[in-house]
C-alpha positions as CSV (number, residue, x, y, z in Angstrom):
1,M,0.0,0.0,0.0
2,S,1.3,3.4,-1.0
3,A,0.3,6.5,1.0
4,T,-0.1,10.0,-0.4
5,S,3.3,10.9,1.0
6,G,4.8,7.7,-0.7
7,I,5.3,6.0,2.7
8,T,4.3,2.3,2.8
9,I,3.3,0.0,5.7
10,H,6.0,-2.6,6.5
11,D,4.7,-6.2,6.3
12,G,6.2,-7.0,9.7
13,L,4.1,-4.2,11.3
14,R,0.9,-5.5,9.5
15,L,1.4,-9.0,10.9
16,A,2.3,-7.8,14.4
17,F,-0.8,-5.7,14.6
18,V,-3.1,-8.6,13.5
19,A,-1.4,-10.9,16.1
20,Q,-2.2,-8.6,19.1
21,H,-4.5,-10.3,21.6
22,G,-4.7,-7.8,24.5
23,E,-1.5,-8.3,26.4
24,N,0.2,-5.2,24.9
25,R,-0.8,-1.6,25.6
26,F,1.3,0.5,23.2
27,L,2.8,-0.2,19.8
28,K,5.3,2.6,18.9
29,L,5.8,3.1,15.2
30,A,8.4,5.1,13.2
31,I,9.1,5.9,9.6
32,R,12.3,4.3,8.4
33,N,13.5,4.1,4.8
34,E,10.2,5.3,3.4
35,S,8.2,2.7,5.4
36,I,6.3,2.6,8.7
37,V,7.8,0.0,11.0
38,L,7.2,-1.3,14.5
39,E,9.8,0.2,16.8
40,S,8.8,-1.0,20.3
41,I,6.1,-2.7,22.3
42,T,4.9,-1.7,25.8
43,P,2.8,-4.3,27.7
44,V,-0.3,-3.6,29.7
45,K,0.3,-2.8,33.4
46,G,-2.9,-1.1,34.7
47,D,-5.9,0.5,33.2
48,F,-5.6,2.7,30.1
49,S,-5.5,6.0,31.9
50,A,-2.7,4.9,34.3
51,D,-0.7,3.3,31.5
52,L,-0.6,6.6,29.6
53,E,2.1,7.7,32.1
54,M,4.5,5.2,30.5
55,L,4.5,7.2,27.3
56,Q,6.6,9.9,29.0
57,D,9.5,7.4,28.8
58,V,8.6,5.8,25.5
59,L,8.6,9.0,23.5
60,E,11.4,11.5,22.8
61,D,11.3,15.3,23.0
62,D,12.3,16.0,19.4
63,I,11.5,12.8,17.4
64,P,8.0,12.2,16.0
65,A,6.3,8.8,16.3
66,Y,3.0,7.0,15.9
67,V,1.6,5.2,18.9
68,L,-1.2,2.6,18.7
69,A,-2.8,2.4,22.1
70,K,-5.1,-0.5,23.0
71,L,-8.3,0.7,24.7
72,D,-9.8,-1.1,27.7
73,D,-13.5,-1.2,26.8
74,T,-13.1,-3.1,23.5
75,P,-9.8,-5.0,23.2
76,S,-10.1,-5.0,19.4
77,Q,-10.1,-1.2,19.3
78,W,-7.2,1.2,19.5
79,L,-6.5,4.9,19.9
80,A,-4.3,6.2,17.1
81,I,-1.8,8.7,18.5
82,T,0.2,11.0,16.2
83,Y,3.1,12.5,18.2
84,V,4.8,15.4,16.3
85,P,6.8,17.5,18.8
86,D,7.4,21.2,18.2
87,A,11.1,20.6,18.3
88,A,11.1,18.0,15.5
89,K,12.6,18.8,12.1
90,V,10.2,20.5,9.7
91,R,10.5,17.6,7.1
92,D,9.7,15.0,9.7
93,K,6.7,17.0,10.9
94,M,5.2,17.2,7.4
95,L,6.0,13.5,6.7
96,Y,4.3,12.2,9.9
97,A,1.3,14.5,9.6
98,S,0.6,13.6,5.9
99,T,0.9,9.9,6.5
100,R,-1.2,9.3,9.6
101,A,-4.5,8.8,7.7
102,A,-3.0,6.3,5.4
103,L,-1.7,4.3,8.4
104,T,-5.1,3.7,10.1
105,K,-6.6,3.0,6.7
106,A,-4.1,0.3,5.9
107,L,-4.5,-1.4,9.3
108,G,-8.3,-1.1,9.2
109,S,-10.2,2.1,10.0
110,A,-12.8,0.2,12.1
111,A,-10.1,-0.6,14.7
112,F,-9.6,3.1,15.4
113,P,-12.7,4.8,16.8
114,D,-10.6,7.7,18.0
115,A,-7.5,9.6,17.1
116,L,-5.3,12.1,19.0
117,F,-2.7,14.5,17.7
118,A,0.0,15.6,20.2
119,T,2.8,18.1,20.0
120,H,4.1,17.6,23.5
121,K,4.3,14.8,26.0
122,S,2.0,16.8,28.3
123,D,-0.7,16.2,25.7
124,L,-0.6,12.5,26.5
125,T,-1.2,12.4,30.3
126,P,-4.3,11.0,32.0
127,T,-5.6,14.5,32.6
128,A,-5.0,15.6,29.0
129,Y,-6.7,12.5,27.7
130,A,-9.7,13.1,30.0
131,A,-10.0,16.6,28.5
132,H,-9.8,15.1,25.0
133,R,-12.7,12.7,25.8
134,R,-14.8,15.5,27.2
135,H,-14.3,17.4,24.0
136,Q,-15.2,14.4,21.9
137,T,-18.4,13.8,23.7
138,A,-19.5,17.4,23.9
139,P,-22.4,18.6,21.7
140,K,-21.3,19.5,18.2
141,P,-21.3,23.3,17.5
142,L,-24.4,24.5,15.7
143,S,-24.7,26.5,12.5
144,A,-26.0,30.0,12.7
145,R,-29.4,28.8,11.6
146,E,-29.4,25.9,14.0
147,Q,-28.4,28.1,16.9
148,E,-31.2,30.6,16.0
149,M,-33.8,27.8,16.1
150,A,-32.4,26.5,19.4
151,D,-32.7,30.0,20.8
152,V,-36.3,30.3,19.6
153,Q,-37.2,26.9,21.1
154,A,-35.6,27.9,24.4
155,A,-37.4,31.2,24.4
156,E,-40.7,29.4,23.8
157,R,-40.1,27.1,26.8
158,A,-39.2,30.1,28.9
159,A,-42.3,31.9,27.8
160,A,-44.5,29.0,28.6
161,R,-43.0,28.8,32.1
162,I,-43.5,32.5,32.6
163,S,-47.1,32.6,31.4
164,S,-48.1,29.4,33.2
165,D,-50.5,29.7,36.1
166,G,-49.5,26.4,37.6
167,S,-48.1,25.4,40.9
168,S,-44.6,26.3,40.0
169,T,-45.4,30.1,40.0
170,R,-43.3,31.9,42.5
171,R,-44.6,34.6,44.9
172,T,-42.9,38.0,44.8
173,H,-43.0,40.7,47.5
174,L,-45.0,43.0,45.4
175,G,-48.4,42.8,47.0
176,G,-48.4,39.0,46.7
177,S,-48.5,39.2,43.0
178,R,-48.0,35.9,41.2
179,V,-45.1,36.4,38.8
180,E,-42.7,33.8,37.5
181,M,-39.7,36.0,38.2
182,D,-37.7,37.3,41.1
183,W,-37.6,41.0,41.7
184,S,-34.4,42.6,43.2
185,E,-35.0,44.6,46.3
186,N,-34.0,48.0,44.9
187,L,-36.3,47.4,41.9
188,E,-39.2,46.6,44.3
189,N,-38.6,49.8,46.2
190,A,-38.3,51.9,43.1
191,V,-41.7,50.7,41.6
192,T,-43.4,50.9,45.0
193,A,-42.3,54.5,45.4
194,L,-44.2,55.5,42.2
195,A,-47.5,54.9,44.0
196,S,-46.9,57.8,46.4
197,L,-45.1,60.2,44.0
198,D,-46.7,63.7,44.3
199,E,-44.4,66.0,42.4
200,G,-41.7,65.9,39.7
201,N,-41.2,63.4,36.9
202,R,-39.7,60.0,37.6
203,L,-38.6,57.2,35.2
204,V,-37.9,53.6,36.4
205,V,-36.3,51.4,33.7
206,L,-36.3,47.6,34.0
207,S,-34.7,44.7,32.2
208,I,-34.7,40.9,32.5
209,D,-31.7,38.7,33.0
210,P,-32.6,35.7,30.8
211,A,-30.2,33.4,32.6
212,T,-31.7,33.8,36.0
213,E,-35.2,35.0,35.1
214,T,-34.7,38.0,37.4
215,L,-36.1,41.5,36.8
216,L,-33.3,44.1,37.2
217,L,-33.4,47.8,37.8
218,L,-31.4,49.7,35.1
219,S,-32.1,53.2,36.2
220,D,-34.4,55.2,38.5
221,G,-34.5,59.0,38.7
222,E,-35.8,62.4,37.5
223,C,-36.5,62.6,33.8
224,A,-38.1,65.1,31.5
225,P,-40.7,63.8,29.1
226,N,-38.6,64.6,26.0
227,D,-35.7,62.6,27.5
228,V,-37.5,59.4,28.2
229,G,-36.6,57.8,24.8
230,A,-32.9,58.6,25.3
231,S,-33.0,57.0,28.7
232,L,-34.1,53.6,27.3
233,P,-31.6,50.9,26.0
234,P,-31.5,51.5,22.2
235,S,-30.8,47.9,21.1
236,D,-32.2,45.7,23.9
237,P,-35.8,45.2,25.1
238,S,-36.8,47.0,28.3
239,Y,-39.8,48.0,30.5
240,A,-40.3,51.5,31.9
241,F,-42.6,53.2,34.3
242,F,-42.8,56.9,33.7
243,S,-44.7,59.2,36.1
244,W,-45.0,62.8,35.2
245,S,-47.2,65.9,35.8
246,H,-48.9,67.4,32.8
247,R,-51.2,70.4,33.2
248,E,-51.6,69.8,36.9
249,Q,-52.5,66.1,36.4
250,R,-50.3,63.2,37.2
251,Y,-50.0,60.3,34.7
252,T,-48.0,57.1,35.0
253,V,-47.5,55.1,31.8
254,F,-46.0,51.6,31.4
255,I,-43.7,51.4,28.4
256,Y,-42.6,48.2,26.7
257,C,-39.8,48.9,24.2
258,C,-38.7,46.1,22.0
259,P,-36.2,47.1,19.3
260,S,-36.3,45.0,16.1
261,T,-32.6,44.4,16.4
262,S,-32.8,42.6,19.7
263,A,-32.3,38.8,20.0
264,I,-35.3,36.6,19.3
265,K,-35.1,34.9,22.7
266,H,-35.1,38.2,24.5
267,R,-38.0,39.5,22.6
268,M,-40.1,36.5,23.4
269,I,-39.3,36.5,27.1
270,F,-40.0,40.3,27.4
271,S,-43.2,40.0,25.4
272,S,-44.7,37.2,27.5
273,S,-43.7,38.8,30.8
274,A,-45.0,42.3,30.1
275,L,-48.5,41.7,31.5
276,T,-47.2,40.1,34.7
277,V,-44.8,43.0,35.4
278,L,-47.6,45.5,34.8
279,T,-50.0,43.6,37.1
280,A,-47.4,43.5,39.8
281,A,-47.0,47.3,39.7
282,K,-50.8,47.8,39.9
283,N,-51.0,45.5,42.9
284,V,-48.8,47.9,45.0
285,G,-51.0,50.9,44.1
286,V,-49.3,52.3,41.0
287,V,-52.2,53.7,38.8
288,I,-51.3,53.0,35.2
289,A,-52.9,55.5,32.8
290,K,-51.8,53.7,29.6
291,R,-49.7,50.7,28.5
292,I,-47.5,51.7,25.5
293,E,-45.5,49.6,23.2
294,T,-42.8,50.7,20.7
295,S,-39.9,49.4,18.8
296,D,-38.0,52.6,18.5
297,T,-36.8,54.5,21.6
298,Q,-36.5,57.7,19.6
299,D,-40.3,57.8,19.2
300,V,-40.8,58.3,23.0
301,N,-41.0,62.0,23.8
302,E,-43.6,64.4,25.2
303,A,-45.6,64.6,21.9
304,F,-45.6,60.8,21.7
305,L,-46.8,60.4,25.2
306,C,-49.5,63.0,24.9
307,A,-50.8,61.4,21.7
308,E,-51.0,58.0,23.3
309,L,-53.0,59.5,26.2
310,G,-55.1,61.8,24.1
311,L,-53.7,64.9,25.8
312,T,-52.7,68.3,24.3
313,V,-49.1,69.0,23.9
314,S,-47.7,72.0,25.9
315,S,-47.6,75.3,24.1
316,T,-43.8,75.3,24.2
317,E,-43.7,72.0,22.5
318,T,-46.2,73.2,19.8
319,E,-44.2,76.3,19.1
320,E,-41.0,74.3,18.7
321,K,-42.8,72.1,16.1
322,K,-44.2,74.9,13.9
323,P,-43.0,74.6,10.3
324,F,-40.4,77.0,9.1
325,A,-42.1,79.9,7.2
326,K,-40.3,80.5,4.0
327,P,-39.8,84.2,3.3
328,R,-41.4,85.6,0.3
329,G,-39.1,86.3,-2.7
330,P,-38.6,89.8,-4.2
331,V,-41.5,91.3,-6.1
332,R,-40.9,91.3,-9.8
333,K,-41.2,94.6,-11.6
């Protein structure tokens, strides 16, 4: 048999491999005179993981080699190890790397369920092999489309848990409201304070941590109506409670902002949780004049809020929005 690199398998190696019956752990192979030959045999002493320590003495720091290592679970199966140390000559590195596939094919690919490429002896310790096995058994990486579908399915499951009215629903401190989320203490205090607000304008902005299903307080403070939009996250979903005084009347609105650029999973979680968040605020005495939804934070200003509530925009705002009057041109003679 001739490999791509022109290296052949020595007949003696082929016969020796077929004659193995489980008493030997390692067969060390080397390339000699354009042929892969059997260089040494190491017998079994313990289990596979413990016997790996013997390779520290079998291998050299600067000379490549192939090692066929007999596995414990199935005596007829082997681990194909290609050892190409960084200190080896460049020609030897290329030769061993280009011939390894031909070696296992010539001896029977079915006998080699796993392969390992090592550049240092430390890659062949019990710990390193355990890490290799974890990597082999880990879930395969998903394509962008597969990952998107997985995120959607995860979001659907999360949404089902959040909207469910079953026995798994947790009880928050907000007036005994039944909400499948935990509220941080500072968020609870900020929302509760809106119920007793008498003067000034106040904006409380909330978010959700998808990993822990916890509502988080992003900001809480004074805010002018025209600054509400700029105070919301521009690319992530958010909830906001805005309480402001307009023409001697106080209005508190619940704003759900969901930018179209946000992740699908986040959009689904926020959408399915909006009603429970709104209900929790009502249960502690916050009077909500209107629930507002938008996908663009730049839309949210005083004019937008007044339009949603059916109110008249302040005279100052109206004056600022008057169209520019184009001056008349010169009169022709």
